[in-house]
Structures are given as structure tokens and as C-alpha cells.
N, C-alpha and C positions, 0 to 999 in steps of 0.2 A: 584788259586793254594793254597792249604792249607799247612800249615807248623806248626807242633807242635812236640817238642822233649822233652823228660824227662830224667834227669840224677839224680843219687842218690848223695845227699850231707849229711854230718853229721850235719852241722849247717850253719846258715845264714852267708855268708861272711861279714866281716866288710869293709865298703867302706870308701875311703878317702873323705875329704871335697870337693876336686876338682872333684872327680867322682860323688858325689851327686849333685854338681852344674851343671855338664855336663848333668846328667839325667834330672834334672829339666828344664834346658834350652831346651833340645830336646823335652820333653813333651809339653812345652808351644808352641814351634814352630810347632809341629805336630798338636796341638789343633787349632792354628790359620790358618794353611795352609791346614788342612785336609789331610796330607800325612800319608800313611800307615807306621807302625813301627813294628819292632821285639821287643817284650818285653821279657826280661829274668827276672824271678822272682822266689822266694823261697816259696814253699808251702808244708806243711806236710812232711818235710824231703827230698823234691825233688827240683831240679832246673829245671824249665819249661821254654821253649822258645815258644812263641806264636806270631801270627801276628794279627794286628788289627788297629783300628783307635781310637784316644783319643777323648773323648767327654767332659770331665770335669777334672779340676785339682784344688785341694785345698792344697797348700803347707803347710799352717799353720795347717790345720786339718789332715794332713798325709793321704790324700785321693785322688784317681783318679778313673775315670770311663773310660773303653775302650769297644769298640764293637769288638768282636772277628770275624775274617774273616770266620771261619768255619760255625758257627751257627747263626751269626749276633745277638748274645745276649749281653746285657749289663752286664759287669763284674765290680763290685765295689771292689777296692783293696786298701790296705795301700801302700803309697809311700815307707815306710820302708821295704817292701817285695821285692822291685825292686833291681835287681843286675845290669842290663844294659838296655838301650833303644837305638835302632839304626833305622835309616830310611831304608825302603826297596826301591828298585828301580825296579819296575815291568816292564818287557819288554813284553808287551802283545803279540806282533807278534812272539816272540821267546818262550814264555811260561815259563819264569823263573824269579826269583828274586835274587838279590845279596846283600850282606852286604856292607855297605859303607866302 
């Protein structure tokens, strides 16, 4: 199932320290467990929600790499562009995913 949504935003939202820690924790867990995630990020004035798998995380270098579900392409992005990360829970026999 593919999932991508775009919303217009004027500027990148400012995240709290707690939210940034939660995003980092979820990214690391997704990397080690190979669980699929919803990524919400800011790019060129838009808030984009995409699904994929985390392949690499460099917290100090402000970098992560994810494989998108749609085209299975590697996407290199800045951690600072992230707004939210949540695990997907795919129910293959029912054909849908839901947010945690």
C-alpha cells in the first residue's frame, strides 16, 4: 500500500527537545528492527508524509537515509527536516495500515 500526502506550510515547525528525542529514538528503533515508518518532513514549503524503511541514521551529522515504499529508492535527508516519525502497523490480510 502506498501512502504519500502533501500539505502546504509557510515554514518549518519548531520542535521541542522532547519531540526531537522521540523522533531520534523511533528512527534508531526502526533502523534496528527494520519496521516500516511514516515520515513527516518539511521540504520546499510543504509538509510531506511518506512511508518507508530507515537504512542509516547519523544524529551528529544531521543525516538519515530511508527507502521509500513506493519506488524503493534511497532518500538522503537531514534530520532537521523531520517533523514526526511513527511506526506503521500493516495488516496485510486486511490491506491497510494505521498510525500508532
